[in-house]
C-alpha positions as CSV (number, residue, x, y, z in Angstrom):
1,M,13.1,-22.3,5.7
2,P,13.8,-24.4,2.6
3,G,13.8,-22.6,-0.7
4,T,14.3,-19.1,0.7
5,M,18.0,-19.0,-0.1
6,T,18.9,-18.4,-3.8
7,A,22.3,-17.9,-5.2
8,C,22.1,-14.8,-7.4
9,R,24.7,-16.3,-9.7
10,E,21.9,-18.8,-10.7
11,T,19.8,-15.8,-11.9
12,P,20.5,-14.9,-15.5
13,S,23.5,-12.5,-15.7
14,P,21.8,-9.5,-17.4
15,L,18.8,-9.7,-14.9
16,L,21.2,-9.9,-11.9
17,A,23.2,-6.9,-13.2
18,T,20.0,-4.9,-13.7
19,F,18.7,-5.9,-10.2
20,E,22.0,-4.9,-8.5
21,D,22.1,-1.6,-10.4
22,A,18.6,-0.8,-9.3
23,L,19.3,-1.7,-5.7
24,A,22.5,0.4,-5.7
25,K,20.4,3.4,-6.7
26,L,18.1,3.2,-3.7
27,P,19.3,5.5,-0.8
28,D,20.1,4.3,2.6
29,G,17.4,4.8,5.2
30,Y,13.7,5.3,4.5
31,V,12.2,6.4,1.2
32,D,8.6,6.4,0.0
33,G,7.6,5.7,-3.5
34,H,5.4,3.7,-5.9
35,F,5.4,0.1,-7.2
36,D,2.6,-1.3,-9.3
37,Q,0.6,1.9,-8.9
38,R,0.6,1.6,-5.1
39,S,2.3,3.7,-2.4
40,W,5.2,2.0,-0.6
41,G,7.6,2.8,2.2
42,V,11.0,1.2,1.9
43,T,13.9,1.1,4.3
44,V,17.4,0.1,3.0
45,K,20.3,-0.6,5.3
46,R,23.9,-1.4,4.1
47,S,26.6,-2.8,6.4
48,Q,29.7,-0.7,6.8
49,D,31.8,-3.2,5.0
50,G,29.4,-3.3,2.1
51,K,28.9,-7.1,2.3
52,R,25.2,-7.0,3.3
53,I,22.2,-5.1,2.1
54,W,18.9,-5.4,3.9
55,L,15.6,-4.1,2.4
56,Y,12.2,-4.0,3.9
57,G,9.3,-2.5,1.9
58,E,5.7,-2.1,3.0
59,E,2.6,-1.2,1.0
60,L,1.3,1.9,2.7
61,S,-2.4,1.4,1.8
62,G,-2.4,-2.4,2.0
63,T,-0.8,-5.5,3.6
64,D,1.9,-6.5,1.0
65,I,5.5,-6.5,2.0
66,V,8.9,-7.2,0.4
67,S,11.9,-8.2,2.5
68,F,15.3,-9.6,1.8
69,N,19.0,-9.7,2.6
70,L,21.7,-9.6,-0.1
71,Y,25.1,-11.0,0.9
72,R,28.1,-10.2,-1.3
73,L,30.5,-13.2,-1.4
74,A,34.3,-13.0,-1.1
75,G,34.5,-14.3,-4.7
76,P,32.3,-13.5,-7.6
77,G,28.6,-13.4,-7.0
78,S,26.1,-12.7,-4.2
79,I,23.5,-14.6,-2.3
80,L,19.9,-13.3,-2.2
81,K,17.8,-14.4,0.8
82,P,14.2,-13.3,0.4
83,C,12.2,-13.4,3.6
84,E,9.1,-15.7,3.2
85,M,8.7,-14.8,-0.5
86,S,10.0,-15.7,-3.9
87,T,13.1,-14.4,-5.5
88,A,11.1,-13.3,-8.5
89,K,8.9,-11.1,-6.3
90,V,12.0,-9.4,-4.8
91,I,13.6,-8.8,-8.2
92,E,10.3,-7.5,-9.7
93,F,9.9,-5.1,-6.8
94,V,13.4,-3.7,-6.8
95,L,13.3,-3.3,-10.6
96,G,9.8,-1.6,-10.5
97,F,10.0,0.5,-7.4
98,E,10.1,4.2,-8.1
99,P,11.2,6.4,-5.2
100,N,9.5,9.8,-4.8
101,T,11.8,12.5,-5.8
102,R,11.0,15.6,-3.8
103,E,13.6,18.4,-3.7
104,R,14.1,19.8,-0.3
105,C,13.9,23.6,-0.5
106,V,15.6,25.6,2.2
107,S,14.9,29.4,2.1
108,T,17.9,31.6,1.9
109,T,17.0,33.4,5.1
110,M,16.7,30.1,7.0
111,A,20.0,28.8,5.7
112,E,21.7,32.0,6.8
113,K,20.6,31.7,10.4
């Protein structure tokens, strides 16, 4: 679809660096959290070679989604391919998404078994 592929190197450098840092902090697999005061479920998958990152986020109490692939190029830069949405929406989501931080407690007696 025209306009869905955006070279990240066209995005201002500080914003791109901030976006990629925020994306790197998201764990692989599923995590729930909040964006724009709404609950979201987000799945992140990274290819074994580290050249592709896929993210799919879904508003848990509504109908909004965020979905994209980020491809790392052999040279400098990356290509961000949002799925049916703007690059700005993807960047805003990744920068604003706050994963829930719940510590998993394992009782000593359970860990010893």
